N, C-alpha and C positions, 0 to 999 in steps of 0.2 A: 501492501498499499508508501502513498504518497505520502509526503508532509503537507501538508495542511494550512490555504493563510488565507484570512477574506480580502477577495479583488474586489467587488467593491458592493457597497448599503444601497438597498432600496426601503420604498416609505409606503406602505400600503396603507388604509383608509384606517387597520388596524392596529397596524406591527411596523418594524424595524427587523430586514430582515436582511443578516449580513450572507451574500455570498459567496461560494468556495469557490465553484469549476463551473465551465459553462453550461448551461443546463442538455443542450445538442450533444454531450455527450452522457448523455442515458438513455434510457428506453425509457419512452414514457410513459409508459399503463405501468413501472416497478416501483414510484416513487412515492415511498410514506414518510409521514411524519414514525418517525419510531422511535424518541426517545424526549424525557420528559425531565433537564435536571436543570437546576440550579434559575427556574425560569422558561429557561428553552425548548425552541420545540427541534431536532434534529429533523430535517425532510434526509433521507437514503435513497438511493437505487445502484439501479445497475448498471455499470459502464457497458456502451457499446462495440460491439464484436469484442468484449471477453464474457462477462457476465459477473467479476465482480463485483460483492457492494464497497460502496464508495459513499460519502456523506454530502450532498451536492449544498445546503444550504443551513442555519441556524434565525430560528426565527426570535421575536420575543412581542411580548403582549406592549403597544404603547401608553392601555390607562394603569401598567402596575410599573415604570423608570423614566426618565426619560433616556435620551439619544446614547449622551457619556456612560450613563450606568451599562445598557445595551452593550455598548461597543465593549466596554471594561468586563464584565459576561462573559461578553464571546472570544475575546483574544485569550482567557483564564481558561477555558472551556477545548482549542481550538490548541493553543497548547499540553494542554492536559493527555489530550489526548494524541495528539505530537510526538508526549514521550512515553507512553506506553506502548504510539507502534512503531518506535524504536529499542524499544527494552521487548519487546515480540511478543506486547500483556494482549487480552483481548478488547473491542473497543468497547467504547463506553456505552455505546450503544449495543452488546449483545446481550441477547439471555435474553 
């Protein structure tokens, strides 16, 4: 699995969304909310042509926090996930 980083932020009517990878890298029918960790919803799907599961984005509800808090929480989750991957341990979304 590759090292994750947020490539851009989007705001929807009710969420802050940190995009980790381009959506076209994923089989659209496989993108699903996989976990609610520290107030974040993580969308995960299968990469096209590979079948490997990977994180697509992290979202936070606007009514629960300001944008800067969402950014800090997302950075923390991405760093935790990257450390797990480096150590060969299961993903935060496993199980």
